[in-house]
C-alpha positions in Angstrom: 41.0 -39.8 19.4 38.6 -37.9 21.7 35.0 -39.1 21.6 33.0 -36.2 20.4 30.0 -37.3 22.3 31.9 -36.7 25.5 32.4 -32.9 24.7 29.9 -30.8 26.7 28.2 -27.8 25.0 30.0 -25.4 27.3 33.3 -26.7 26.1 32.3 -25.8 22.6 31.3 -22.2 23.6 33.8 -19.8 21.7 33.1 -17.0 24.2 36.2 -16.7 26.7 35.2 -17.4 30.4 37.4 -15.3 32.7 36.0 -17.0 35.7 34.9 -20.6 35.1 34.4 -21.3 38.8 31.9 -18.5 39.2 30.1 -19.7 36.0 29.7 -23.0 37.5 28.2 -21.6 40.8 25.5 -19.8 38.7 24.7 -23.0 36.8 24.7 -25.0 40.1 22.3 -22.5 41.6 19.9 -22.8 38.7 20.0 -26.6 38.9 19.4 -26.3 42.7 16.3 -24.1 42.2 15.1 -26.5 39.6 15.3 -29.5 41.7 14.0 -27.8 44.9 11.3 -25.4 43.6 10.5 -27.0 40.2 11.1 -26.0 36.6 8.5 -23.3 36.7 10.2 -21.5 39.5 13.5 -21.8 37.8 12.0 -20.3 34.7 10.4 -17.5 36.4 13.8 -16.5 38.0 15.6 -16.7 34.7 13.0 -14.6 33.0 13.2 -11.9 35.7 16.8 -11.9 35.7 16.9 -11.4 31.9 14.4 -8.6 32.2 16.6 -6.9 34.8 19.6 -7.3 32.4 17.6 -5.8 29.7 16.4 -2.8 31.8 20.0 -2.2 32.8 21.1 -2.1 29.2 23.3 -5.1 29.3 24.2 -6.4 25.7 22.0 -9.6 25.8 19.5 -11.0 23.3 16.0 -9.6 24.2 13.3 -11.8 25.5 10.9 -12.4 22.6 7.9 -13.5 24.6 6.5 -12.4 28.0 3.8 -14.1 30.1 0.3 -14.0 28.6 -0.8 -11.2 30.8 -1.1 -7.3 30.6 2.2 -5.5 30.2 0.9 -2.8 32.3 -0.5 -4.0 35.6 -3.8 -2.5 37.0 -1.8 -0.6 39.8 0.3 1.1 37.3 -2.6 2.3 35.0 -2.7 6.1 34.7 -6.0 7.9 35.5 -8.2 8.5 32.4 -8.2 12.2 31.6 -12.0 12.5 30.9 -15.5 11.3 31.9 -15.5 7.5 31.5 -19.3 7.1 32.0 -20.0 9.7 29.2 -17.6 7.9 26.8 -19.3 4.7 27.5 -22.5 6.2 26.5 -20.9 7.6 23.4 -19.6 4.2 22.5 -22.7 2.6 23.0 -24.5 4.9 20.5 -21.8 4.2 18.0 -22.1 0.4 18.6 -25.8 0.6 17.9 -25.7 2.7 14.8 -23.0 0.7 13.3 -24.9 -2.5 13.6 -28.2 -0.8 12.5 -26.6 0.6 9.4 -25.4 -2.7 8.2 -28.6 -4.6 9.2 -30.7 -1.9 7.4 -28.5 -2.3 4.4 -28.7 -6.0 4.3 -32.4 -5.8 3.1 -30.8 -4.3 -0.2 -28.4 -7.2 -0.4 -25.3 -5.0 -0.2 -23.7 -6.6 2.8 -21.5 -5.1 5.5 -19.5 -6.2 8.5 -20.6 -5.9 12.0 -18.4 -8.1 14.2 -15.0 -6.3 13.6 -16.0 -2.9 14.9 -18.0 -4.5 17.8 -14.7 -6.0 19.0 -12.6 -2.9 18.3 -15.1 -0.1 19.4 -13.0 0.9 22.6 -9.7 0.8 20.5 -11.1 3.5 18.4 -13.2 5.5 20.8 -10.3 5.8 23.3 -8.2 7.2 20.6 -10.8 9.6 19.3 -11.5 10.9 22.7 -7.9 11.3 24.0 -5.1 10.8 21.5 -5.8 11.4 17.7 -4.9 14.8 16.8 -6.9 16.4 14.1 -6.0 18.7 11.2 -7.3 22.0 12.4 -4.6 22.4 15.1 -0.8 22.9 14.6 1.0 20.8 12.0 -0.7 18.1 10.0 -2.5 16.1 12.7 -2.1 12.4 13.1 -2.5 9.9 10.3 -5.0 7.2 11.0 -5.1 3.8 9.3 -8.5 2.5 10.1 -9.0 -1.3 9.6 -11.3 -1.6 6.6 -14.0 -3.9 8.1 -14.4 -1.3 11.1 -15.8 1.2 8.7 -19.3 1.1 9.9 -18.2 2.3 13.4 -16.4 5.3 11.9 -19.5 6.3 10.0 -21.6 5.8 13.1 -19.2 8.2 15.0 -19.4 10.8 12.1 -23.2 10.5 12.4 -23.1 11.3 16.2 -21.0 14.4 15.7 -23.2 15.8 12.8 -20.9 15.0 9.9 -23.2 12.4 8.4 -27.0 12.1 8.2 -29.5 9.1 8.5 -29.7 9.4 4.6 -25.9 8.8 4.4 -26.1 5.9 6.7 -29.1 4.4 4.7 -26.9 4.6 1.6 -24.0 2.6 3.0 -22.6 0.7 0.1 -25.0 2.4 -2.3 -23.1 5.1 -3.9 -24.5 5.4 -7.4 -27.4 7.8 -6.4 -25.3 10.2 -4.5 -24.9 10.6 -0.8 -23.6 7.1 -0.6 -20.9 5.7 1.8 -18.2 3.4 0.3 -17.9 -0.1 1.9 -14.4 0.8 3.2 -12.0 3.6 3.7 -11.8 5.3 0.4 -10.4 8.7 -0.4 -11.5 8.7 -4.0 -15.1 8.0 -3.0 -15.3 10.0 0.2 -12.3 12.4 -0.1 -13.3 14.7 2.9 -13.4 11.8 5.4 -10.9 9.0 4.4 -7.1 9.5 4.0 -5.9 6.0 3.4 -7.6 3.0 1.7 -6.8 -0.1 3.8 -9.1 -2.9 3.1 -6.6 -4.6 0.7 -5.2 -6.3 3.8 -1.5 -6.1 4.5 -1.0 -2.7 2.6 -2.2 -0.6 5.5 0.7 -1.7 7.8 3.2 -1.4 5.1 2.0 2.0 4.1 1.8 3.1 7.7 5.5 2.5 8.3 6.6 4.3 5.3 4.2 7.3 6.1 5.9 7.6 9.4 9.3 7.4 7.7 8.2 10.0 5.1 7.1 12.4 7.8 10.7 12.2 9.2 12.0 12.7 5.6 9.9 15.9 5.3 11.1 17.3 8.6 14.7 16.3 8.0 14.7 18.1 4.5 13.1 21.3 5.9 10.1 20.9 3.7 7.6 21.1 6.7 8.2 20.2 10.4 5.6 17.2 11.0 7.5 15.9 14.0 4.3 16.2 16.1 2.4 14.0 13.7 1.8 10.4 14.9 0.9 7.5 12.7 -1.7 5.0 14.0 -2.3 1.8 12.2 -5.4 -0.3 13.2 -4.9 -3.9 12.2 -6.5 -7.3 12.6 -4.4 -10.3 13.9 -5.4 -12.2 10.8 -4.3 -9.4 8.6 -0.8 -10.0 10.1 -0.5 -13.2 8.0 0.0 -11.0 4.8 3.5 -10.6 4.0 3.4 -7.0 3.5 2.1 -6.6 7.0 5.4 -7.5 8.4 7.7 -6.7 5.5 9.1 -3.4 6.9 9.1 -4.0 10.6 12.9 -3.9 10.7 12.9 -0.6 8.8 10.6 0.9 11.4 12.9 -0.2 14.2 16.2 0.5 12.5 15.0 4.1 11.9 13.7 4.5 15.3 10.2 5.6 14.2 8.6 6.3 17.7 6.0 8.3 15.7 4.3 5.1 14.8 2.0 2.8 16.7 0.4 -0.3 15.4 -2.9 -1.3 17.2 -3.6 -4.9 16.5 -7.1 -6.1 17.3 -6.4 -9.6 18.6 -10.0 -11.1 18.5 -8.3 -14.4 17.6 -10.4 -14.8 14.5 -9.8 -14.7 10.8 -12.7 -14.3 8.3 -13.5 -18.1 8.5 -12.1 -19.3 11.8 -9.3 -19.0 14.4 -6.2 -17.2 13.4 -4.1 -19.8 15.2 -6.3 -22.6 16.3 -3.7 -24.7 17.9 -1.2 -21.8 18.8 -1.3 -18.4 20.3 -1.3 -15.5 17.9 -0.6 -12.9 20.5 2.6 -14.7 21.5 3.6 -15.2 18.0 3.2 -11.5 17.2 5.0 -10.5 20.4 8.1 -12.6 19.4 7.9 -11.3 15.9 7.8 -7.6 16.9 10.3 -7.9 19.6 12.6 -9.7 17.5 12.3 -6.9 15.0 13.2 -4.3 17.7 9.6 -3.0 18.5 8.3 -2.0 21.8 5.4 -4.4 22.7 2.5 -3.5 24.9 0.0 -6.4 25.7 -3.5 -5.4 26.8 -5.2 -8.9 27.2 -7.4 -9.0 30.3 -10.0 -6.9 31.8 -10.1 -5.8 35.2 -12.4 -8.8 36.2 -9.2 -10.8 36.0 -7.5 -8.9 38.7 -9.0 -11.1 41.3 -7.9 -14.2 39.7 -4.4 -13.1 39.3 -4.1 -12.1 43.0 -5.2 -15.6 43.8 -2.5 -17.1 41.6 0.2 -17.4 44.2 1.8 -20.3 42.5 1.9 -19.1 38.9 -0.5 -21.9 37.8 -3.0 -19.4 36.3 -0.3 -17.7 34.2 1.1 -21.1 33.1 -2.3 -22.3 32.0 -3.2 -19.2 30.0 0.1 -19.5 28.2 -0.5 -23.1 27.1 -4.4 -22.9 26.1 -4.5 -22.5 22.3 -6.5 -19.7 20.8 -9.3 -21.9 19.5 -10.0 -23.2 23.1 -10.1 -19.6 24.4 -12.7 -19.0 21.8 -14.6 -22.0 22.9 -14.6 -20.8 26.5 -16.4 -17.7 25.3 -19.3 -19.7 24.2 -19.5 -22.2 27.1 -20.8 -22.1 30.7 -18.9 -22.0 34.0 -19.3 -25.8 34.6 -17.3 -26.5 31.3 -14.7 -23.9 32.1 -14.2 -25.2 35.6 -13.6 -28.7 34.2 -11.5 -27.9 31.0 -9.5 -24.7 32.2 -9.2 -25.1 35.9 -9.3 -28.8 36.0 -6.0 -29.1 34.3 -3.9 -28.1 37.5 -4.6 -28.9 41.2 -3.8 -25.5 42.1 -6.5 -24.1 39.6 -8.9 -26.5 41.0 -8.4 -25.0 44.5 -8.6 -21.4 43.0 -12.0 -22.2 41.2 -13.5 -23.2 44.5 -13.2 -19.7 45.4 -14.8 -18.3 42.4 -18.6 -18.0 41.6 -20.1 -19.1 38.3 -20.9 -15.5 37.6 -17.3 -14.5 38.2 -16.0 -17.1 35.8 -18.3 -16.4 33.1 -17.6 -12.5 33.5 -13.9 -13.2 33.1 -14.1 -15.8 30.3 -17.0 -14.2 28.3 -16.7 -10.5 28.8 -13.5 -9.2 30.4 -10.7 -8.5 27.8 -8.2 -5.7 27.8 -9.4 -4.4 24.4 -12.9 -3.8 25.9 -12.0 -1.4 28.7 -11.1 2.1 28.3 -8.8 2.2 31.1 -6.8 -0.6 29.7 -6.7 0.9 26.3 -5.8 4.3 27.6 -2.9 3.0 29.5 -1.6 1.2 26.5 -1.8 4.2 24.3 0.0 6.4 26.9 2.8 3.9 27.2 3.1 3.9 23.4 3.3 7.7 23.1 5.9 7.7 26.1 8.2 5.1 24.6 11.0 6.8 22.6 13.6 5.3 20.2 11.4 2.6 18.7 7.8 2.1 17.3 5.3 0.6 19.5 2.7 -2.4 18.8 -0.2 -2.6 21.1 -1.7 -6.3 21.2 -5.2 -5.7 22.3 -7.2 -8.9 23.0 -10.9 -8.6 22.1 -13.9 -10.8 21.4 -15.2 -10.6 17.8 -18.8 -9.6 17.8 -18.8 -8.3 21.5 -22.0 -6.9 22.6 -23.9 -8.2 19.7 -25.3 -11.2 21.6 -24.6 -14.9 22.0 -25.3 -15.5 18.3 -22.4 -13.4 17.3 -19.8 -13.5 20.0 -16.8 -15.6 18.9 -18.7 -17.6 16.3 -16.6 -18.6 13.3 -19.2 -17.3 11.0 -19.6 -13.9 12.4 -17.5 -12.1 9.7 -20.3 -13.2 7.2 -23.2 -12.4 9.5 -24.7 -9.2 8.1 -27.7 -8.4 10.4 -29.2 -8.9 13.7 -32.9 -9.7 14.4 -35.2 -7.3 16.2 -35.0 -9.5 19.3 -31.2 -9.3 19.2 -31.3 -5.6 18.8 -33.5 -5.4 21.8 -31.1 -7.5 23.8 -28.2 -5.3 22.7 -30.2 -2.1 23.6 -30.8 -3.5 27.1 -27.1 -4.4 27.5 -25.9 -1.0 26.3 -28.7 0.8 28.3 -29.7 2.9 25.4 -33.1 4.9 25.6 -34.7 3.3 22.6 -38.3 2.1 22.9 -40.0 -0.9 21.4 -42.4 1.5 19.6 -39.5 2.8 17.5 -39.0 -0.5 15.7 -41.6 0.2 13.0 -42.4 -2.7 10.7 -39.4 -4.6 12.0 -36.9 -2.0 10.9 -34.4 -1.1 13.5 -34.1 2.6 14.2 -30.9 4.8 14.2 -30.2 6.2 17.6 -29.1 9.7 18.4 -29.1 11.6 21.8 -29.7 14.9 20.1 -27.4 17.6 18.5 -27.2 19.5 21.8 -27.1 16.4 24.1 -24.4 16.2 26.7 -22.9 13.3 24.7 -22.6 15.2 21.5 -21.3 18.2 23.3 -18.6 16.1 25.0 -17.6 14.3 21.9 -17.3 17.7 20.0 -15.4 19.4 22.8 -12.9 16.6 23.1 -12.2 16.8 19.3 -11.9 20.5 19.4 -9.2 20.1 22.0 -7.4 17.6 19.9 -7.6 19.8 16.8 -10.9 19.0 15.1 -12.7 16.0 13.6 -11.0 12.7 12.8 -10.6 10.9 10.6 -10.6 13.7 8.0 -8.8 14.5 4.7 -8.0 18.0 3.7 -7.5 19.2 0.3 -5.4 22.2 0.7 -5.8 25.2 -1.5 -2.3 25.0 -2.8 -0.8 27.5 -5.3 0.3 25.7 -8.5 3.9 24.9 -8.5 5.7 27.2 -10.9 6.7 25.4 -14.1 10.4 24.5 -14.4 12.4 26.6 -16.9 11.6 25.5 -20.5 15.2 25.0 -21.1 15.2 21.7 -19.4 12.7 20.2 -21.7 13.7 22.1 -25.0 17.2 20.8 -24.8 15.9 17.3 -26.0 14.2 18.8 -29.0 17.3 18.9 -31.1 18.0 15.2 -30.7 21.4 13.6 -29.9 23.1 13.9 -33.4 25.4 10.8 -33.8 25.4 9.9 -30.1 23.6 6.9 -29.0 21.4 7.5 -26.1 19.0 5.1 -24.4 15.6 6.5 -23.3 16.4 5.5 -19.7 19.4 7.8 -19.8 17.3 10.6 -21.4 14.8 10.4 -18.5 17.6 10.5 -15.9 19.1 13.5 -17.6 15.9 15.2 -17.6 15.4 14.6 -13.9 19.1 16.0 -13.2 18.1 19.1 -14.7 14.7 19.4 -13.1 16.0 18.8 -9.6 18.3 21.8 -10.1 15.4 24.1 -10.6 15.4 26.8 -7.9 11.7 26.8 -7.5 10.7 23.1 -7.5 13.9 21.1 -7.5 13.7 20.4 -3.7 10.2 19.0 -4.1 11.4 16.0 -6.4 11.6 12.7 -4.5 13.7 10.3 -6.4 12.8 6.6 -5.4 14.8 3.7 -6.4 14.9 0.2 -5.1 18.7 -0.7 -5.2 19.2 -0.2 -8.9 20.3 3.4 -9.3 23.5 2.4 -11.0 21.7 0.2 -13.5 19.6 3.2 -14.4 22.6 5.6 -14.6 21.5 7.5 -11.4 24.7 7.3 -9.4 25.7 10.7 -10.3 22.8 11.9 -8.2 24.2 10.3 -5.1 26.8 13.2 -4.2 24.6 16.0 -5.4 21.3 15.1 -3.8 22.4 12.7 -1.1 20.6 9.3 -0.1 18.2 10.1 2.8 19.4 8.4 6.1 18.1 9.5 9.5 21.7 8.7 10.9 23.5 10.6 8.2 26.8 8.8 7.2 28.6 7.4 10.2 31.2 5.8 8.0 33.9 6.5 5.4 32.5 5.4 2.0 34.7 2.9 0.2 34.3 4.9 -3.1 35.1 8.3 -1.2 37.8 9.3 -3.8 35.4 8.9 -6.8 33.4 11.8 -8.4 30.2 9.7 -7.8 30.7 8.5 -4.3 28.0 6.9 -2.2 26.7 9.7 -0.1 24.2 9.4 2.8 22.9 12.4 4.6 20.2 13.4 7.2 18.7 15.8 4.6 19.3 13.6 1.6 16.8 13.7 -1.2 17.0 10.2 -2.7 15.1 7.3 -1.1 17.1 4.2 -1.9 15.1 1.5 -0.3 17.1 -1.6 -1.0 15.6 -4.6 -2.8 12.1 -3.9 -2.0 9.6 -2.8 -4.7 6.8 -2.9 -2.1 8.7 -0.5 0.2 9.5 1.8 -2.8 5.8 1.9 -3.8 5.0 2.6 -0.2 7.4 5.5 -0.2 5.8 6.8 -3.5 2.3 6.7 -2.1 3.4 8.7 0.9 5.2 11.3 -1.2 2.5 11.4 -3.9 -0.3 12.3 -1.4 1.8 14.7 0.8 -0.3 17.6 -0.9 -3.3 16.4 1.0 -1.7 14.7 4.2 0.8 17.7 4.9 -0.4 20.4 2.5 3.0 20.2 0.7 3.2 19.3 -3.0 6.0 16.6 -3.6 6.9 15.2 -7.0 8.0 11.6 -6.5 9.4 9.6 -9.3 10.0 5.9 -8.8 12.2 4.2 -11.4 12.2 0.3 -11.4 12.7 -2.7 -13.5 9.5 -2.5 -15.6 9.1 -6.3 -15.0 9.3 -6.0 -11.3 6.8 -3.0 -10.8 3.4 -3.6 -12.0 3.6 -7.3 -11.9 4.8 -7.4 -8.4 3.1 -4.4 -6.8 0.0 -3.7 -8.9 -2.2 -3.9 -5.7 -0.2 -1.0 -4.3 -0.5 0.8 -7.5 -4.3 0.5 -7.3 -4.0 1.8 -3.6 -2.0 4.7 -5.1 -5.0 5.5 -7.4 -7.5 5.0 -4.5 -5.5 7.5 -2.5 -5.4 10.1 -5.2 -1.6 10.1 -5.5 0.3 12.0 -8.0 3.8 11.5 -9.4 5.8 9.5 -12.2 6.3 5.7 -12.1 9.1 4.9 -14.5 9.5 1.3 -15.8 13.0 1.2 -16.9 14.8 -1.6 -18.9 11.4 -2.2 -20.6 10.3 -4.5 -23.2 10.2 -8.2 -23.9 13.2 -8.1 -26.3 15.3 -5.2 -25.1 16.9 -6.5 -22.1 19.5 -8.6 -23.5 20.5 -12.0 -21.9 18.2 -11.7 -18.7 15.6 -14.0 -20.0 12.0 -14.9 -19.0 11.8 -13.6 -15.6 13.1 -10.1 -16.4 11.5 -9.6 -19.9 8.5 -7.5 -19.5 5.8 -7.9 -22.2 2.8 -7.0 -20.4 3.2 -4.1 -17.9 1.1 -1.6 -20.1 -1.6 -4.2 -20.1 -1.8 -4.2 -16.3 -1.3 -0.4 -16.2 -4.3 0.0 -18.6 -6.5 -1.6 -16.0 -5.8 1.2 -13.5 -8.2 4.3 -14.3 -5.9 6.6 -12.4 -2.6 5.6 -14.6 -1.7 7.5 -17.5 0.5 5.0 -19.4 3.0 6.0 -22.0 5.5 4.2 -24.1 7.7 6.9 -25.5 10.1 6.3 -28.3 12.3 9.3 -28.3 13.8 11.7 -25.6 12.0 14.7 -26.8 8.7 12.6 -26.3 9.7 11.9 -22.7 10.4 15.6 -22.1 7.1 16.6 -23.5 5.1 14.0 -21.5 7.0 15.0 -18.3 6.3 18.6 -18.9 2.6 18.1 -19.6 2.3 15.8 -16.4 3.8 18.6 -14.2 1.2 21.0 -15.6 -1.6 18.7 -15.1 -0.8 17.3 -11.6 1.0 20.2 -10.1 0.3 23.4 -12.2 -2.9 24.7 -14.0 -5.1 21.6 -15.0 -7.1 22.2 -18.1 -11.0 22.5 -17.6 -12.3 18.9 -17.2 -8.8 17.4 -16.5 -8.5 15.3 -13.4 -5.2 16.3 -11.4 -5.4 13.2 -9.2 -3.6 11.0 -11.7 -0.2 9.5 -12.0 2.0 8.6 -15.0 3.6 5.4 -16.0 6.4 5.8 -18.6 8.3 2.9 -20.0 11.9 3.6 -20.9 14.5 1.4 -22.6 18.2 0.5 -22.1 18.9 0.3 -25.8 21.2 3.1 -26.8 20.0 4.7 -30.1 20.4 8.0 -31.9 17.7 10.4 -30.7 16.2 12.3 -33.5 15.2 15.9 -33.5 11.6 16.8 -32.7 9.6 17.0 -36.1 8.4 20.5 -36.9 4.8 21.3 -37.4 1.6 21.8 -35.5 0.0 19.3 -33.2 3.1 17.3 -32.4 2.9 18.1 -28.7 -0.8 17.4 -28.7 -0.1 14.0 -30.4 2.6 13.1 -28.1 0.3 13.7 -25.1 -2.8 12.2 -26.6 -1.0 9.3 -27.8 -0.3 9.3 -31.5 1.4 11.5 -34.2 3.0 11.0 -37.6 6.7 10.9 -37.3 7.4 10.9 -41.0 6.3 9.9 -44.4 8.1 7.9 -46.9 8.7 11.0 -48.6 10.0 13.0 -45.8 12.2 10.2 -45.0 14.0 10.6 -48.3 12.8 7.3 -49.7 11.3 8.6 -52.8 8.8 5.9 -53.7 7.5 5.4 -57.3 4.4 7.0 -58.3 1.2 5.1 -57.3 3.2 2.9 -55.0 1.3 0.7 -52.5 1.2 2.6 -49.2 0.9 1.4 -45.6 0.8 3.1 -42.3 3.2 1.8 -39.7 2.5 2.5 -36.0 5.4 1.8 -33.5 5.7 2.5 -29.8 8.8 2.7 -27.5 11.8 0.9 -28.9 9.8 -0.6 -31.6 9.8 2.5 -33.5 13.3 1.8 -34.6 12.6 -1.6 -36.1 9.5 0.2 -37.7 11.9 2.7 -39.3 14.1 0.0 -40.7 11.2 -1.8 -42.1 10.0 1.6 -43.7 13.3 1.7 -45.5 13.4 -2.0 -46.6 9.8 -1.7 -47.8 10.8 1.3 -50.0 14.1 0.0 -51.4 13.4 -3.6 -51.8 9.6 -3.9 -52.4 8.5 -0.5 -53.9 6.1 0.1 -50.9 5.6 3.5 -49.4 5.4 3.4 -45.6 4.5 6.3 -43.2 5.7 5.9 -39.6 3.7 7.0 -36.8 4.8 7.1 -33.1 2.2 5.7 -30.7 3.2 7.2 -27.4 0.1 5.8 -25.5 -2.2 3.0 -26.8 -4.1 3.3 -23.5 -4.8 6.9 -23.7 -6.0 6.6 -27.3 -8.4 3.8 -26.1 -9.6 5.9 -23.2 -10.3 8.8 -25.4 -12.2 6.5 -27.9 -14.2 5.1 -25.0 -15.1 8.6 -23.9 -16.2 9.4 -27.4 -18.4 6.3 -27.4 -20.0 7.3 -24.1 -20.7 10.8 -25.6 -22.4 9.2 -28.5 -24.8 7.5 -26.1 -25.6 10.8 -24.6 -26.5 12.3 -28.1 -23.1 14.1 -28.6 -21.0 13.7 -31.7 -17.3 13.3 -31.0 -14.7 11.6 -33.1 -12.0 9.7 -31.2 -8.6 11.2 -31.4 -7.1 8.1 -33.0 -9.7 8.3 -35.8 -9.0 12.0 -36.3 -5.2 11.4 -36.5 -5.5 8.5 -38.9 -8.4 9.9 -41.0 -7.6 10.0 -44.8 -4.3 8.1 -44.1 -3.7 5.8 -47.2 -3.6 2.0 -47.0 -3.8 -0.4 -44.1 -2.5 0.0 -40.6 0.1 -2.2 -39.0 0.9 -1.6 -35.4 4.2 -2.8 -33.7 5.1 -3.0 -30.0 7.7 -4.7 -27.9 4.8 -5.9 -25.7 2.1 -8.6 -26.3 -0.3 -7.7 -29.2 -2.9 -7.0 -26.7 -1.3 -3.6 -26.0 -1.6 -2.2 -29.6 -4.8 -4.0 -30.1 -6.4 -1.6 -27.6 -7.3 0.7 -30.5 -8.3 -1.6 -33.2 -11.9 -1.2 -33.2 -11.6 2.6 -33.7 -9.2 2.6 -36.6 -11.1 3.0 -40.0 -8.4 1.4 -42.0 -7.6 -2.4 -42.1 -5.8 -3.0 -38.9 -3.2 -5.6 -37.9 -0.6 -5.8 -35.2 2.7 -7.4 -34.2 3.8 -7.9 -30.7 6.0 -10.2 -28.4 3.5 -12.7 -27.0 4.4 -15.6 -24.9 7.3 -15.9 -22.4 10.7 -14.1 -22.8 13.9 -15.8 -23.4 17.8 -15.2 -23.1 19.5 -14.1 -26.3 20.6 -11.2 -28.1 18.1 -8.4 -29.0 18.3 -9.5 -32.7 17.6 -13.2 -32.0 14.8 -12.4 -29.5 13.1 -10.1 -32.0 13.3 -12.7 -34.8 12.0 -15.2 -32.3 8.9 -13.2 -31.7 8.5 -11.9 -35.2 8.8 -8.1 -34.5 12.3 -7.3 -36.1 12.2 -5.2 -39.3 12.3 -8.1 -41.6 9.3 -9.6 -39.9 7.5 -6.2 -40.2 8.2 -6.1 -43.8 6.7 -9.6 -44.4 3.6 -8.7 -42.2 3.2 -5.4 -44.3 3.5 -7.2 -47.6 0.9 -9.8 -46.5 -1.5 -7.2 -45.4 -1.1 -5.3 -48.9 -1.4 -8.8 -50.6 -4.8 -9.5 -49.0 -5.9 -6.1 -50.4 -4.5 -7.1 -53.9 -2.1 -4.1 -53.7 1.1 -6.3 -54.1 1.4 -9.9 -55.5 0.9 -12.8 -53.2 4.3 -14.1 -54.4 6.0 -11.2 -52.8 5.2 -12.3 -49.4 6.7 -15.9 -49.9 9.7 -14.3 -51.7 10.3 -12.0 -48.6 10.0 -14.8 -46.1 12.7 -16.8 -48.0 15.0 -13.8 -48.6 15.0 -12.9 -44.8 15.0 -16.5 -43.7 11.7 -16.4 -41.8 
C-alpha cells in the first residue's frame, strides 16, 4: 500500500497539467528567488505577477489584500479642480464651529461628539466642494448617508452657507423650544436637511446598498431616470462590525452597483478603544470587500510619507507598516520621535539606516499628522477613482486620526468619543493651528465664540458657487409638491363586501387577491412595489411572477425549470417584484427606499412587504424605526400571523407579540383585521391617507402594519349600517348581536360583549353560539381591528382633557351603553387587547396566548393557551358569575363539560 505521507500536494491537484515540465520550471524559479533574494522578494514578485494576471483578465482568484500603502501613488493623483487654499480655510471654519457648538452645548448637559468630524472633515468637505450633486440640478441629485456622529460638522457647514443661524447652533440637541437641531441625522426632526437617519449603526450601509439598487429599479422600470444619481455612504471602521454593515456586500457586487461608494473613515478607534487592537482593520476590510467583488481604494498616508517611501529601496518600510498592529499605530500618534525611532524603525536594520536620514520633525509629522484622509488631494484622487470605476461598487478606506486638530488632549485618545468639550486654552491652540482670525477678546466669560468670515466673504462666495455648480445645497431633503395619486377603481375594494359564500378563504389570500386587482389599475398599478423575502409561494403570490416579473438587472439568462407551467418563475430587467431571498433585513431596506421615493426622487411608490409575521418586527424592528424616522409610507404585512394559527411550526414561528412591538412605533398604524372586507377597507383608507387627500390633521408620513392569517375560513359579507367603515379604520365596530345572529336569547338573559381581533373572531363567534344555546347567555360580538389605534385615540383624548378640551375616546363612544361586561380575545399575548382596558367603562377582562408557542394542531394550541371557543365560554361565565348574573356553579359545570 502506498504511504499517503509520501504523496505531494501537487499530485493531489485535480487540475490537469498539460506541461508538467514547464510547471516545474516555474516552481524552481520561485524557489531560486526565495533562496537568493529572500522570501520578501519572492512574495513581491508573486504579488506583482498576480496583479498583472488580474489586470489582463485571467480567471484567477483575486488578491484579497494589497500592501499597507495608498492605492493611488502621488505621481498619479489628478489635479484638484478648485482653490485648495480656499477650501482649507472653509474646512477650518467648519472644524471650529463644530467644536464650538458641542462645547457650548456641554454647559447644558446635552452632550455631543467632537472627535468623529475632526477626523473626517476632509472626507466631507472634498465631496461637498467637488462631487456631491444637489437636488436643484437635473435628476434627483446624490444620496448622502452621513455618519451620525459627524453631524456637528454638517451643521457647521450649513451655518457657514447661511442655512443655519447661531441660534440654531446654540439649540443643538435642544429641540423642545423650537429652532433646535437633532443630535444626529433625522428627517422627522429636520426634514429640510436630512434624508437618511444613520446613527443606528449598521443600518446606513445596508440602506445605502438597497437605495443604490432601488435607483436602478426605478430607471429599469421606466418610472424615472435616476442613472446620474450616486449614493455615498460615510461609515466608521468600528461600525463595520455590525452584521448589517456587510450583509449585502455581495448583492452590490453581483448587481454591479457602480452608482455606490462607501467611504469608511478608518481612524482605527471604536467608541471605547481600538477597532482591531492586535490586528489591522484596513487590511481586514480590504479583504472582505475584495472578496465580495468590490473595487477597493486605500488612502492611508499623506504626502509627508512620500520621502519615506522613496527611501524604502528594500521594502522594509512597507513590510513594517503591514505588521504593526493598529493599537501601536495609535500609540505612535501620542509618542515622541525618540520612541518611534526605537519601536518602529528599530525593528529592522534597514529601517534603522533610513531613520538616520530623517529629522525628528519629519518623523513626528508623518506619524502624528500625515494621513490620507486629512489631505484634500488624496481624498479627491480617491473620489475620482471611485466615480471612474465601472461594473462594481467602490469602497474607499481612508485612514485618519480621531480628534485631529483638536489638540494633544484629544488626538487618538481612547476616551475621545466621550469627551464633549475643549477648554479655552485648547480652543486657542486650535485657532492658531487652523490660522483663524479669532481674537482672545472674543472669548467672553470663557464662552467660545462661533466664527464666520461674513456672508459676502470670499470663503462663503466660493462655497456657494461650488454648490451652485453641483446643483444646490447638500445635504438637503425635498418634499415635492406631488399631485395625489388617483384612487384605484372602487370595484377592487367593493368585491370583498359580499363575502366568499361557502368558500373558505384565508385573509392572507384575500390580501394577495386585493393586490392582484390593484396592480392592474391603469393609473397607479405600476407604482406598487411588491417585496417578499423568498416566501412568495407560501403566501400564494406565485401567480404574480409571470404577470409582473421579478426584477433582475440581467433579466432572465436561463430557461426556467417550470417554463411550461402557467405560473412560471419569470425574471425581467423591468420586473416589478423585489424577491430578495432569505433576508428580512434586505427586504426592509428595499421597503425603506421605495417608501421614501416620494421625497428622494419625487416619485410616489406604494411598497408592500409581506413576511412571516414572527420574522418581521422581532428581527428588523430597528429598521422599522428607521422607516418611521425617514417618513416612509407603505404597507407592511405580517402573514401566517398569530401564536396558534401556524400549525406545526412551533415556538420559533408562532407570533404572539408583533402587535406589541408595532405599538411602540409612533409611525406604525397597526391592524389585526378579521375579515377580507376589513382588509379592503383598511388598504383603501391607507391609500387615501398616504397617497391621496389626507384629512385635516392627519399625518401622511405613516405606514401600515396588517396581520393576516393562513387559516381558510368563510368570509362573511360586510354588515350593513352606518359607521362600519369608520369603525374598521378607527379600530372597533359591532359585528353582530345575539339577536342579529339568530340566536334568540330568552328575555332578560345575561348579556356580555365579546371583542375579538384577527382570526380570534371565529372562536368568539363559536363562543357566542355556545353561550346562547347551552347557557342562556346573550353575547354581542365586536371586531377589534386595531387595539393600538383605539389606545392612541384614547391617549389623544386624555391629552386634550389636560388642555381643557372635552373629548370622549372612540372606544368609549363605541361601547357606550353596551350591556354587560366586556371580554376581549386575541391570538396574541393579553398585553395586546389590554391596551384599551382603562378606557372601557364596563367590567373588562381579556384572553390571549401568553408564553412560548408550541407545535401542534390549531385546536390543541388554542386549548393549551385557553383561547378556544370553550375557554371563552368559561371565561365569560366566570365574568358574569362575579357580577351575580349567572350561578357560580355554572362555571364549574362548564369547565367539566368542556374538559378544561
